[in-house]
C-alpha positions in Angstrom: -0.1 0.1 0.0 1.9 3.4 -0.8 2.8 5.7 1.8 0.5 8.5 0.4 -2.8 8.7 -1.4 -1.9 7.9 -5.0 -4.6 7.4 -8.2 -6.2 3.8 -8.1 -4.6 2.1 -11.0 -1.8 3.6 -11.6 1.5 1.6 -11.2 4.9 3.0 -10.2 6.1 6.1 -11.2 3.2 7.0 -13.1 0.9 7.2 -10.0 3.7 9.5 -8.7 3.2 11.7 -12.0 -0.2 11.8 -11.6 -0.1 12.8 -7.5 2.7 15.5 -8.9 2.3 16.2 -12.5 4.5 19.3 -12.4 7.6 16.8 -11.3 6.7 14.4 -14.4 7.7 16.8 -17.4 11.4 17.1 -16.1 11.6 13.7 -15.2 10.3 12.4 -18.4 12.5 14.7 -20.6 15.7 13.4 -18.7 14.9 9.9 -19.5 14.0 10.7 -22.9 17.6 12.3 -23.5 19.2 9.5 -21.4 17.6 6.9 -22.8 16.5 7.6 -26.7 18.6 10.4 -27.8 20.4 9.4 -30.8 24.2 8.3 -29.6 26.6 5.4 -30.0 25.0 3.2 -27.4 21.7 2.1 -28.8 18.4 2.6 -27.0 18.6 -1.6 -26.0 21.7 -0.9 -24.3 20.9 2.1 -22.6 17.6 0.5 -21.3 20.0 -2.5 -20.1 22.0 -0.1 -17.9 19.1 1.6 -16.5 17.4 -2.1 -16.0 20.8 -3.8 -14.4 20.7 -0.8 -12.0 16.9 -1.2 -10.9 17.3 -4.6 -10.7 20.5 -3.9 -8.1 18.4 -1.6 -6.3 15.7 -4.1 -5.9 13.0 -2.1 -7.6 10.5 -4.7 -9.3 8.6 -2.1 -11.1 11.6 -0.1 -12.7 13.5 -3.2 -13.5 10.6 -4.9 -14.8 9.3 -2.0 -17.0 12.4 -1.0 -18.4 13.4 -4.5 -18.7 10.8 -5.0 -21.0 11.5 -2.1 -23.2 14.9 -3.1 -23.1 13.6 -6.6 -24.8 11.4 -4.6 -27.2 14.5 -2.8 -28.6 16.5 -6.0 -28.8 14.1 -8.0 -31.0 12.2 -9.3 -28.1 15.2 -11.1 -26.2 13.9 -11.2 -22.7 16.3 -13.9 -22.0 19.0 -11.7 -22.6 17.6 -9.3 -20.2 17.1 -11.9 -17.5 21.1 -12.9 -18.5 22.5 -9.5 -17.7 20.5 -8.9 -14.6 21.9 -12.0 -13.1 25.4 -11.9 -14.6 26.2 -9.4 -17.4 30.0 -10.3 -17.4 28.4 -13.8 -18.8 25.6 -12.2 -20.4 25.8 -12.2 -24.7 26.7 -8.7 -24.9 29.4 -6.6 -26.0 32.7 -6.2 -23.8 32.1 -2.5 -23.9 28.6 -2.9 -22.7 29.7 -5.3 -19.9 32.7 -2.4 -19.1 29.9 0.1 -18.8 27.4 -2.1 -16.5 30.6 -2.7 -14.1 30.7 1.1 -13.9 27.0 1.4 -13.6 26.9 -1.0 -10.8 29.5 0.7 -9.2 27.7 4.1 -9.2 24.6 2.3 -8.1 26.6 1.0 -4.5 28.3 4.9 -4.5 29.8 7.2 -6.9 33.1 7.0 -5.3 33.3 3.5 -6.3 34.0 4.4 -9.7 37.7 3.7 -9.8 39.9 4.9 -12.5 40.8 1.3 -13.6 36.9 1.0 -14.3 37.4 3.6 -16.8 40.7 2.5 -18.3 38.5 -0.9 -18.8 35.7 1.0 -20.5 38.0 3.2 -23.1 39.9 -0.1 -23.9 36.9 -1.8 -25.3 36.1 1.4 -27.1 33.6 3.5 -25.0 33.9 7.3 -25.5 33.6 10.1 -22.7 30.3 10.6 -23.5 29.6 6.9 -23.2 31.2 6.9 -19.9 29.4 10.2 -18.8 26.1 9.1 -19.9 26.3 5.6 -18.2 27.4 7.3 -14.9 24.1 9.7 -15.0 21.7 7.0 -16.3 22.9 4.6 -13.4 22.8 7.7 -11.0 19.3 8.9 -12.3 17.7 5.5 -12.1 18.8 5.2 -7.8 16.7 8.5 -7.9 13.7 7.0 -9.8 14.0 3.5 -8.1 13.9 5.3 -4.6 11.4 7.4 -5.6 9.0 4.5 -6.9 9.9 2.5 -3.6 10.5 5.4 -1.5 7.1 6.1 -1.5 5.6 2.3 -1.9 3.9 2.5 -5.2 1.9 -0.4 -6.4 3.9 -2.3 -8.8 2.0 -5.4 -10.7 3.6 -8.5 -10.0 2.7 -10.2 -13.8 5.3 -9.3 -16.0 2.9 -9.5 -19.0 1.3 -6.3 -17.5 4.4 -4.5 -18.8 4.8 -5.7 -22.1 2.0 -3.5 -23.9 3.4 -0.3 -22.1 6.9 -1.3 -22.9 6.2 -1.6 -26.5 4.6 1.7 -26.6 7.3 3.4 -25.0 9.9 1.4 -27.2 7.9 2.9 -30.0 7.0 6.2 -28.7 9.3 7.3 -26.4 9.0 8.7 -22.8 7.4 12.2 -24.2 4.7 13.5 -24.5 3.9 12.9 -21.1 1.6 10.1 -20.2 -2.6 11.2 -20.4 -3.4 10.2 -17.2 -0.9 12.3 -16.1 -1.6 15.3 -18.6 -5.4 15.0 -16.9 -4.5 15.1 -13.2 -2.1 18.3 -14.2 -5.4 19.6 -15.8 -7.7 19.0 -13.0 -4.8 20.9 -10.8 -5.1 24.2 -12.9 -8.8 23.8 -12.7 -9.0 23.9 -8.9 
């Protein structure tokens, strides 16, 4: 049961966005830039970073939602998503992504855990400064998102199939525009 009164039927961060719509826009814009803006890491790779960090934080809603989106970007490969969450060093991903996930995992535990040798490993595997930067920012942002979702005890449907339809929509359309239920909550507040 959520710690605060949230709209019925809106899981995870969607319920929080409807509760405080003015925070939805900047948070959605940040995730849109980090996970979807054109770059040298694919959206699937970036979603895997978000999923891995969310799994390390034990945030069921975020790891399931972003894992589903990652799988959509990766030709439906849900097994790869599970493999990355369980043991990315042995998953069928590039050595570069493994090095970036190692950095993300250290950020998840605490930013000062990232060491020069972690960054050097990523560089040896071909990671650019922007990819290293974005990995750190994705990891840091998802620690915030995970703590936001779990810190207010939001509702997270237990059935992974619940996330598939939304995952396909986000993989196709992105994180913008703001979900309709959040726009409706915002309109309701402006009329009040």
